[in-house]
VEXTORDREN-698566 format. One record per atom (N, C-alpha, C, O): x, y, z. Coordinates in steps of 0.001 Angstrom, whole numbers, padded with zeros to 6 digits, always signed. Layout:
// VEXTORDREN-698566
XYZ...
END
This chain:
// VEXTORDREN-698566
+019419+044995-009541+018384+046046-009433+018702+046778-008207+018969+046211-007148+018667+048080-008372+018919+048997-007226+017586+049299-006389+016576+049725-006949+017648+049054-005035+016375+049233-004203+016606+050248-003294+015774+050398-002398+017794+051145-003357+018043+051999-002296+017072+053127-002100+016662+053490-000997+016720+053677-003310+015737+054822-003249+014358+054408-002702+013693+055078-001911+014019+053230-003221+012624+052807-002880+012547+052497-001311+011532+052760-000665+013618+051956-000777+013436+051736+000631+013537+053035+001419+012892+053253+002445+014368+053849+000878+014420+055186+001720+012941+055876+001630+012470+056472+002599+012245+055745+000384+011014+056436+000215+009995+055752+001228+009165+056446+001814+010066+054523+001403+009070+053827+002299+009443+054294+003766+008566+054562+004587+010622+054364+004010+011027+054620+005390+010653+056323+005833+010433+056756+006964+010671+057017+004627+010402+058414+004976+008836+058525+004981+008390+059485+005608+007936+057685+004376+006618+057891+004547+005994+057460+005857+004918+057932+006224+006708+056506+006607+006283+055936+007835+006020+057075+008890+004896+057271+009353+007132+057819+009243+007063+058875+010097+006049+059791+009827+005388+060205+010779+005779+060227+008565+004693+061260+008111+003223+060714+008489+002333+061436+008938+003107+059412+008255+001759+058602+008558+001498+058650+010004+000382+058953+010425+002441+058377+010752+002248+058259+012207+002007+059810+012639+001093+060094+013413+002770+060678+012164+002534+062213+012724+001218+062549+012236+000528+063196+013025+000649+062226+010985-000622+062541+010653-001615+062015+011533-002571+062712+011873-001452+060739+011965-002452+059960+012785-002479+060744+014201-003536+061022+014768-001312+061041+014666-001341+061788+015945-002032+062988+015994-002703+063385+016947-001808+063680+014702-002616+064989+014718-003991+064902+014676-004673+065764+015230-004598+063768+013960-006049+063657+013901-006511+063327+015209-007572+063826+015585-005806+062477+016040-006190+062085+017283-006342+063316+018285-007242+063351+019124-005462+064247+018142-005302+065402+018900-006387+066223+018616-006966+066768+019555-006798+066419+017342-007852+067358+016896-009139+066654+017288-010101+067373+017559-009283+065253+017356-010484+064732+017762-010731+064998+019277-011825+065318+019740-009670+064843+019940-009738+064918+021531-010059+066427+021831-010810+066713+022763-009540+067301+021112-009702+068767+021463-011157+069251+021136-011662+070174+021775-011852+068572+020074-013031+068843+019593-014134+068122+020553-015294+068522+020655-013662+067142+021153-014863+066290+021800-015637+067118+022818-016867+067070+022798-014941+067941+023785-015853+068544+024719-016689+069517+024008-017774+069790+024523-016356+070087+022901-017438+070961+022157-018666+070058+021724-019820+070406+021973-018364+068900+021073-019428+068230+020579-020373+067805+021718-021592+067890+021569-019761+067302+022968-020621+067071+024097-021422+068239+024489-022602+068131+024824-020811+069318+024450-021614+070577+024910-022803+070818+024090-023891+071110+024586-022544+070665+022541-023739+070900+021630-024781+069915+021789-025949+070299+021752-024451+068414+021999-025433+067660+022324-026252+067846+023579-027458+067603+023619-025542+068290+024606-026214+068671+025935-027192+069867+025648-028354+069782+026047-026766+070957+024982-027604+072022+024735-028829+071526+023938-029957+071842+024317-028646+070777+022876-029858+070326+022144-030822+069502+022979-032035+069503+022768-030233+068803+023930-031139+067897+024727-031868+068897+025723-033038+068643+026008-031324+069895+026213-032007+070830+027060-033217+071506+026227-034314+071641+026770-033006+071909+024958-033871+072517+024196-035052+071670+023930-036108+072244+023662-035010+070329+023971-036015+069469+023681-037025+069343+024857-038212+069121+024618-036589+069474+026042-037366+069444+027324-037628+070712+028022-037149+071746+027555-038386+070742+029163-038511+071828+029943-037404+072394+030514-036353+071751+030518-037466+073651+031071-036337+074217+031687-036229+073682+033031-037238+073529+033719-034998+073369+033474-034778+072702+034684-033663+073297+035574-032612+073696+035072-033872+073344+036718-032860+073974+037647-031942+072826+038279-032455+071802+038732-030546+073045+038289-029736+071905+038802-029812+071701+040485-029274+070745+041044-030519+072685+041152-030841+072583+042419-032009+072011+042775-033065+072495+042368-031985+070782+043670-033318+070136+043828-034395+070941+044479-034121+071719+045392-035650+070773+044023-036762+071524+044477-037904+070469+044871-038111+069456+044202-038592+070795+045976-039701+070042+046450-040922+070978+046469-040816+072120+046916-042106+070489+045976-043234+071297+045908-044474+070526+046516-044424+069299+046600-045480+071162+046901-046690+070601+047379-047933+071273+046897-047943+072386+046371-048978+070528+047112-050402+070891+046786-051061+071566+047836-051348+070897+048829-051418+073012+047799-052028+073664+048929-052834+074891+048368-052588+076053+048691-053946+074464+047387-054711+075508+046852-055489+076224+047788-055821+075708+048856-055832+077472+047443-056646+078364+048349-058153+078283+047918-058499+078703+046814-058983+077773+048747-060447+077412+048552-061254+078363+049375-061001+078411+050579-062144+079086+048908-063226+079806+049740-064550+079152+049750-065138+078872+048705-065058+078887+051020-066354+078132+050996-067435+079157+051538-067136+079897+052475-068560+079199+051013-069613+080062+051253-070788+079405+052023-071393+078430+051579-071082+080025+053250-072198+079682+054014-072146+078075+054236-073026+077377+053733-071111+077512+054991-071020+075957+055122-072040+075616+056102-072453+074458+056040-072571+076432+057061-073463+076011+058076-074813+075562+057451-075426+074573+057850-075264+076439+056348-076531+076015+055729-076491+074571+055149-077448+073800+055217-075250+074267+054549-075105+073001+053979-075152+071884+054962-075767+070847+054717-074488+072095+056104-074339+071158+057090-075825+070794+057834-076110+069717+058357-076569+071830+057746-077947+071576+058234-078728+070607+057498-079448+069771+058043-078556+070747+056101-079236+069953+055186-078846+068423+055242-079669+067546+054980-077611+068173+055582-077106+066819+055562-077174+066233+056745-076834+065052+056800-077612+066894+057927-077657+066394+059171-076436+065798+059795-075367+066396+059912-076681+064540+060199-075441+063855+060953-074666+062904+059919-073962+061981+060331-074811+063143+058731-073963+062153+057830-072596+062465+057982-072149+063610+058049-071801+061195+058044-070352+061311+058005-069797+060708+056756-070348+059726+056258-068709+061259+056214-068150+060782+054973-066796+060315+055398-066067+060997+056118-066463+059087+054917-065158+058643+055026-064499+058474+053696-064982+057716+052854-063242+059265+053451-062500+059231+052273-061319+058360+052357-060423+058596+053168-061281+057266+051469-060167+056247+051468-059039+056897+050679-059178+057883+049954-057884+056224+050905-056720+056651+049924-056969+056565+048598-057373+055504+048122-056761+057659+047836-056987+057603+046380-055762+056733+045755-054619+056707+046212-056201+056076+044697-055148+055248+044094-054838+055933+042671-055707+056420+041948-053605+055899+042416-053051+056629+041205-053013+055627+040006-053021+054408+040180-052971+056218+038784-052812+055467+037702-051377+054975+037529-050492+055644+038063-051045+053868+036836-049575+053480+036806-048766+054532+036129-049096+055141+035112-047661+054673+036818-046670+055754+036360-046773+056887+037143-045878+057729+037076-047843+057063+037969-048056+058326+038679-048148+058155+040329-048418+059057+041122-047886+056920+040610-047854+056765+042173-046426+056849+042689-045844+055853+043120-045877+058048+042637-044641+058446+042870-044470+060009+043184-045327+060794+042778-043518+060393+043806-043402+061848+044206-042811+062618+043074-042837+063848+043019-042216+061756+042072-041482+062388+040990-042552+063191+040000-043635+062719+039652-042095+064354+039655-042954+065216+038767-042976+064704+037426-041907+064563+036834-044114+064397+036851-044257+063775+035522-044520+064968+034435-045229+065936+034711-043972+064825+033359-044300+065654+032171-044217+064816+030857-043563+063778+030762-044980+065398+029818-045021+064603+028549-044632+065572+027476-045231+066643+027370-043688+065251+026706-043240+065923+025452-044058+065491+024397-044250+066297+023487-044601+064333+024332-045494+063926+023333-046447+062865+024000-046089+062234+024995-047628+062705+023431-048602+061755+023969-048094+060452+024180-047373+059967+023308-048401+059708+025370-048290+058409+025559-046783+058144+026152-046442+057006+026476-045981+059174+026260-044643+058948+026778-044369+059834+027865-044298+061056+027735-044209+059189+028983-044052+059854+030385-042622+060204+030665-041800+059316+030435-042209+061301+031103-040879+061823+031663-041040+062262+032944-042162+062537+033369-039899+062378+033721-039982+062872+035061-038781+063970+035253-037647+063804+034804-039171+065011+035925-038009+066050+036056-036947+065416+036988-037289+064624+037866-035644+065771+036790-034497+065236+037339-034415+066004+038779-034075+065407+039800-034714+067204+038759-034284+068020+039966-035538+068639+040762-035370+069420+041698-036792+068234+040323-038061+068814+040921-038802+067585+041309-038704+066546+040655-039586+067705+042433-040316+066602+043010-041502+067059+043842-041429+068127+044449-042549+066330+043897-043747+066662+044855-043197+066069+046232-042383+065147+046267-043705+066669+047320-043484+066376+048698-043986+064895+048903-043489+064231+049812-044883+064400+048147-045429+063181+048379-045992+062756+046967-045963+063580+046053-046513+061468+046761-047141+061166+045489-048492+061983+045520-049209+062126+046510-048717+062506+044221-049925+063248+044266-051174+062790+044714-051970+063584+045213-051460+061483+044579-052660+060863+045214-052542+060963+046451-053641+061146+046974-051584+060922+047273-051631+060975+048734-051782+062518+049114-052435+062815+050114-051208+063468+048356-051382+064760+048558-052839+065172+048495-053340+065896+049355-053555+064658+047380-054969+064943+047187-055734+064454+048442-056604+065172+048935-055423+063235+048972-056017+062613+050160-056327+063531+051272-057413+063551+051850-055303+064304+051547-055238+065358+052700-056153+066462+052283-056962+066921+053090-056063+066914+051047-056864+068163+050676-058153+067848+050645-058971+068646+051103-058579+066553+050064-060130+066308+050124-060643+066120+051559-061800+066472+051785-059970+065648+052465-060401+065508+053690-060620+066875+054365-061683+067188+054900-059522+067672+054299-059576+069097+054922-060658+069884+054201-061530+070447+054863-060643+069943+053008-061575+070910+052309-063035+070484+052211-063918+071341+052177-063309+069195+052166-064560+068607+052162-065240+068784+053531-066452+068953+053667-064332+068727+054541-065027+069079+055903-065256+070549+056085-066258+070907+056704-064309+071549+055538-064691+072862+055686-065898+073235+054801-066502+074286+055019-066270+072389+053793-067381+072735+052888-068737+072776+053717-069714+073425+053343-068700+072087+054774-069968+072093+055589-071067+071073+055001-072145+070936+055580-070773+070415+053912-071831+069575+053527-071957+068302+054337-072949+067586+054198-070967+067992+055190-070977+066697+055894-070671+067230+057475-070004+068218+057785-071360+066277+058385-071153+066616+059746-069642+066422+060300-069140+067000+061264-069035+065449+059435-067773+065200+059762-067065+064507+058543-067740+063747+057849-065781+064717+058252-065113+063946+057001-063887+063295+057751-063091+063927+058444-063857+062035+057527-062877+061196+058095-062004+060682+056985-062431+060648+055831-060724+060259+057318-059830+059590+056472-059512+058198+056891-059517+057971+058101-059264+057332+056146-058765+055922+056590-057346+056002+056875-056532+056672+056238-057084+055181+057999-058038+054269+058725-058739+055021+059877-058116+055851+060538-059956+054749+060104-060810+055287+061080-061652+054230+061653-062186+053386+060934-061802+054259+063109-062760+053324+063835-064184+053956+063972-065149+053289+064347-064257+055251+063654-065562+055904+063664-066409+055406+062457-065955+055407+061313-067645+054988+062763-068557+054593+061693-068949+055618+060753-069180+056723+061243-069077+055476+059465-069383+056571+058581-070561+055854+057687-070630+054654+057420-071371+056782+057335-072610+056445+056562-072304+056337+054941-072875+055565+054171-071341+057224+054621-070885+057346+053228-069429+057170+053070-068680+057481+053996-068931+056644+051852-067557+056517+051674-067209+057003+050222-067934+056694+049277-066116+057747+050073-065787+058380+048954-064382+057501+048428-063309+057507+049031-064628+056861+047340-063250+056234+046801-062854+056926+045450-063678+057190+044575-061543+057186+045366-061024+057822+044096-059981+056853+043564-059262+056191+044312-059931+056799+042231-058859+056120+041685-058416+056697+040282-059022+057665+039822-057453+056164+039653-057063+056589+038297-056558+058059+038315-056702+058802+037343-055935+058453+039519-055215+059821+039708-054074+060018+038784-053100+059265+038786-054202+061042+037990-053085+061504+037079-053011+062880+037255-053980+063638+037212-051640+063256+037490-051175+064783+037452-049908+064811+036616-048883+064210+036938-050041+065542+035532-049009+065625+034439-048912+066891+033882-049930+067580+033837-047797+067342+033422-047588+068577+032824-047326+068260+031210-046428+067493+030862-048120+068868+030350-047990+068621+028960-047417+069617+028146-047866+070764+028145-046357+069231+027379-045634+070270+026589-045894+070013+025109-045366+070759+024285-046687+068989+024714-046960+068686+023165-048083+069726+022735-048300+069866+021531-048764+070418+023614-049665+071586+023231-049046+072963+023585-048325+073072+024577-049307+073939+022837-048824+075395+023106-050048+076196+023392-051060+076169+022691-049895+076880+024423-048993+076946+025627-048941+075609+026329-049867+074832+026093-047935+075214+027203-047933+074175+027977-049086+074018+029101-049557+075079+029513-049482+073080+029525-050657+072913+030350-050424+071855+031318-049566+070991+031134-051295+071911+032518-051266+070682+033470-052504+070007+033394-053514+070689+033226-052597+068737+033493-053727+067921+033422-053804+067263+034900-052809+066734+035397-054943+067322+035513-055353+066612+036729-056742+065899+036446-057716+066464+035948-056687+064659+036816-057874+063866+036455-057938+062514+037502-056946+061931+037941-059201+062209+037755-059377+060987+038598-060907+060643+038410-061732+061358+037840-061131+059413+038997-062615+058967+038897-063074+058905+040506-062296+058462+041351-064172+059304+040786-064666+059364+042181-066067+058480+042217-066915+058501+041324-066130+057749+043356-067476+056978+043565-067836+057268+045059-066998+057201+045959-069168+057600+045256-069764+057662+046399-070540+056345+046748-071412+055933+045984-070259+055767+047768-070813+054483+048332-071411+054580+049684-070886+055201+050607-072557+053925+049761-073440+053767+050991-072736+052687+051842-072841+051537+051415-072134+052851+052819-071317+051890+053521-072112+050722+054074-071571+049629+054240-073422+050945+054368-074289+049937+055043-074622+048788+053977-074654+047581+054217-074846+049373+052836-075283+048360+051663-074172+048087+050759-074213+047130+049985-073180+048885+050822-072035+048726+049832-072573+049116+048355-072080+048602+047351-073511+049964+048306-074190+050286+047033-073444+051487+046474-073166+052409+047242-073110+051542+045230-072450+052787+044492-073661+053724+044172-074538+053389+043376-073660+054906+044831-074769+055913+044713-074476+056604+043355-075342+056749+042491-073167+057025+043228-072905+057794+041996-071400+057617+041677-070571+057265+042516-071147+057877+040476-069727+057544+039944-069555+058819+038873-070497+059144+038150-068251+059519+038836-068076+060510+038000-066542+060583+037737-065748+060344+038646-066139+060915+036489-064902+061115+036120-064594+062709+036073-065265+063494+035402-063545+063056+036835-063099+064548+036737-061832+064827+036068-060817+064180+036323-061872+065844+035155-060690+066081+034442-060558+067594+034291-061555+068247+033984-059303+068222+034503-059269+069679+034497-057772+069905+033882-056777+069237+034166-057844+070964+033007-056544+071273+032349-056434+072883+032684-057328+073719+032552-055135+073076+033137-054795+074505+033481-053607+074915+032728-052658+074133+032666-053556+076092+032131-052429+076489+031299-051209+076996+032339-051412+077757+033285-050035+076486+032019-048826+076834+032906-048257+078172+032263-048119+078319+031048-047958+079081+033168-047493+080332+032857-046126+080302+032430-045708+081229+031736-045369+079344+032763-043968+079125+032299-043716+077660+032025-044322+076783+032640-042809+077403+031088-042526+076068+030722-041411+075362+031665-040391+074919+031136-041586+075274+032884-040777+074730+033824-041637+074059+034944-042866+074013+034907-040869+073549+035936-041570+072773+036937-042389+073684+037771-043534+073323+038040-041949+074825+038216-042754+075735+038832-044187+076299+038238-045202+076553+038888-044007+076405+037013-045220+076883+036176-046229+075596+036269-047439+075798+036371-045736+074362+036233-046604+073196+036215-047225+073060+037842-048361+072631+038039-046410+073443+038845-046856+073381+040115-047979+074454+040363-048976+074161+041023-047815+075575+039874-048892+076788+039914-050116+076263+039160-051228+076491+039636-050000+075609+038072-051332+075195+037333-051769+073984+038057-052988+073838+038142-051049+073129+038570-051570+072108+039348-052358+072473+040645-053332+071811+041005-051935+073458+041269-052885+073898+042435-054189+074593+041877-055244+074478+042500-054122+075264+040783-055395+075760+040269-056275+074664+039933-057478+074698+040189-055675+073650+039338-056598+072598+038950-057102+071848+040068-058227+071352+040013-056331+071718+041125-056740+070990+042368-057850+071934+043032-058770+071380+043634-057817+073184+042961-058983+074001+043673-060197+073736+042857-061274+073554+043424-060089+073702+041508-061461+073424+040787-061871+072153+041019-063088+072011+041142-061107+071081+041123-061434+069651+041345-062189+069497+042662-063243+068868+042754-061542+070151+043738-062271+069934+045084-063575+070645+045099-064583+070050+045481-063620+071997+044669-064850+072685+044532-065989+071938+043819-067092+071775+044341-065692+071543+042732-066666+070805+041930-067032+069414+042355-068099+068882+042046-066062+068829+043105-066449+067518+043713-067348+067710+044916-068231+066895+045186-067124+068753+045605-067972+069100+046825-069449+069374+046337-070410+068876+046923-069587+070236+045177-070928+070401+044675-071557+069128+044219-072747+068905+044439-070767+068270+043576-071404+066998+043063-071926+066123+044266-073035+065590+044312-070976+066064+045201-071364+065172+046398-072555+065680+047164-073388+064877+047584-072676+066965+047365-073982+067541+047819-075122+067330+047102-076146+067073+047734-075159+067392+045760-076111+067241+044890-076512+065622+044900-077699+065303+044824-075601+064750+044985-075840+063297+045094-076586+063145+046372-077679+062580+046371-076036+063636+047506-076537+063324+048864-078046+063915+048903-078937+063250+049433-078263+064965+048425-079706+065476+048502-080634+064613+047632-081819+064511+047952-080143+063982+046534-081068+063261+045750-081349+061867+046392-082481+061391+046317-080289+061177+047049-080578+060002+047654-081028+060053+049138-081498+059083+049733-080850+061196+049635-081187+061384+051127-082623+061832+051353-083037+062024+052497
END
């Protein structure tokens, strides 16, 4: 039996198969960067717009207080001590949190707060409640000066939500006013504010957060004054 033609056919097929394989590999490698780019662009479309340059933001809302002297005269020599607010789990960090859907927290890669929101709020509460004139003095912990009342805040949440349209920022916490001598809780209240973000990015969230912080502090000052007048 003559096998010359069959052997030649097999030999001629081998180089073609290897060549086709090399072509497939070359085509795959050349198309890989484009595939990566498509995946990257799709990922960007699913989340908020982010800048590659790091950005740091702070809470510093503008609040106007009317006739603080009249309020101070009503409360007399009452001193208020504000302890460090405690954040809810997942929010005790300077990383800026956002939600694409409920119950799932994400953080901006290139944007952050100057400090954890709970600690930023501590300074704001001390400064602005002192300016409100409701108290003769407002102190922050630690402090060796005795105070008649203490304000405790916990469950602090500051997040930007994208699962609602338009996007919005949520600021929430629970506050308790305590009489230090008896350790009696005089009043407790849950505060929650939503502010619409003008843009779907970190800075839009920062602007909305400052607006929410202004409303929180103003409403808390009114609430504290009302409670003090009722128990005092």
